[in-house]
C-alpha positions as CSV (number, residue, x, y, z in Angstrom):
1,M,66.6,101.6,6.8
2,W,68.9,104.5,6.0
3,I,71.8,104.7,8.5
4,I,73.1,108.1,9.5
5,S,76.0,108.0,9.6
6,K,78.4,105.1,8.8
7,T,81.3,107.4,9.8
8,A,80.7,106.6,13.4
9,L,81.2,102.9,12.7
10,V,84.3,103.5,10.6
11,N,85.8,105.7,13.3
12,F,85.2,103.0,15.9
13,Y,86.7,100.2,13.9
14,Q,89.7,102.2,13.0
15,K,90.4,102.3,16.7
16,H,89.2,98.7,17.2
17,P,90.1,96.8,14.0
18,E,88.8,93.5,15.4
19,S,85.3,95.0,15.4
20,K,85.2,95.8,11.7
21,D,83.6,92.6,10.4
22,K,80.9,92.5,13.1
23,L,80.0,96.2,12.6
24,E,79.9,95.8,8.9
25,A,77.6,92.8,9.3
26,W,75.3,94.9,11.5
27,Y,75.3,97.7,9.0
28,R,74.3,95.4,6.1
29,A,71.5,93.8,8.3
30,C,70.2,97.2,9.4
31,K,70.2,98.6,5.9
32,A,68.1,95.7,4.7
33,C,65.7,95.9,7.6
34,H,62.3,97.5,7.3
35,A,60.6,97.9,10.6
36,E,57.6,100.0,11.4
37,N,58.2,99.9,15.2
38,F,60.4,98.4,17.9
39,S,58.5,95.1,18.0
40,E,59.2,94.6,14.3
41,L,62.8,95.6,14.7
42,K,63.2,92.8,17.4
43,Q,62.3,90.3,14.8
44,T,65.6,91.1,13.0
45,F,67.6,92.2,16.0
46,N,66.4,90.1,18.9
47,T,69.0,91.4,21.3
48,A,68.1,95.1,20.8
49,D,66.9,97.0,23.8
50,Y,64.9,100.2,24.1
51,V,66.3,102.7,26.5
52,P,63.6,105.4,27.2
53,K,63.0,108.0,25.9
54,H,65.1,108.1,22.8
55,Y,67.5,105.2,22.2
56,T,67.6,101.7,20.8
57,V,70.8,99.8,21.8
58,F,72.1,97.0,19.6
59,D,74.3,94.3,20.9
60,V,76.9,93.6,18.3
61,G,79.5,90.8,18.1
62,G,78.1,88.6,20.9
63,N,77.9,91.4,23.4
64,D,81.4,92.8,22.6
65,Y,80.1,96.1,21.2
66,R,77.1,98.3,21.5
67,I,75.5,100.7,19.0
68,V,73.3,103.3,20.6
69,A,70.9,104.8,18.0
70,A,67.8,106.9,17.7
71,I,65.4,105.4,15.2
72,H,62.7,107.3,13.3
73,Y,60.5,104.5,12.1
74,D,58.3,106.8,10.1
75,K,61.2,107.9,8.0
76,Q,63.1,104.6,8.2
77,R,66.2,106.4,9.5
78,V,68.7,105.2,12.1
79,F,70.8,107.9,13.7
80,I,73.9,106.4,15.3
81,R,74.7,108.2,18.5
82,E,77.4,106.1,20.0
83,V,79.5,103.0,19.1
84,L,80.9,101.6,22.3
85,T,82.9,98.7,23.8
86,H,81.1,96.7,26.4
87,A,83.0,98.6,29.2
88,E,82.2,102.0,27.6
89,Y,78.6,101.0,27.4
90,D,78.5,100.2,31.1
91,K,79.6,103.8,31.8
92,W,77.1,105.2,29.3
93,T,74.3,103.2,30.9
94,K,74.9,104.7,34.4
95,L,74.6,108.1,32.9
96,N,71.6,107.5,30.5
97,R,69.3,104.9,31.9
98,G,66.2,106.3,33.5
99,K,66.4,109.8,31.8
């Protein structure tokens, strides 16, 4: 898949240097992934969740970080919308679940 944009990851791990290796590992795995739909994506990222209507949320680093993305399977593109700590994700969830 093509990831748009890695800048979000870099900005996050510049603020949270301990996350760099985990986010880079996710980036490599996502780049290598070819999934036609969410079910196929779950074969590579078994902890990914779909948040209707638009987002897929990836648990990264044993639940330490979350990547919120919009995925266009037909074009094999992953648009990173947010990179969050677990605590930041809890706040995001309250605002975005059920929309």
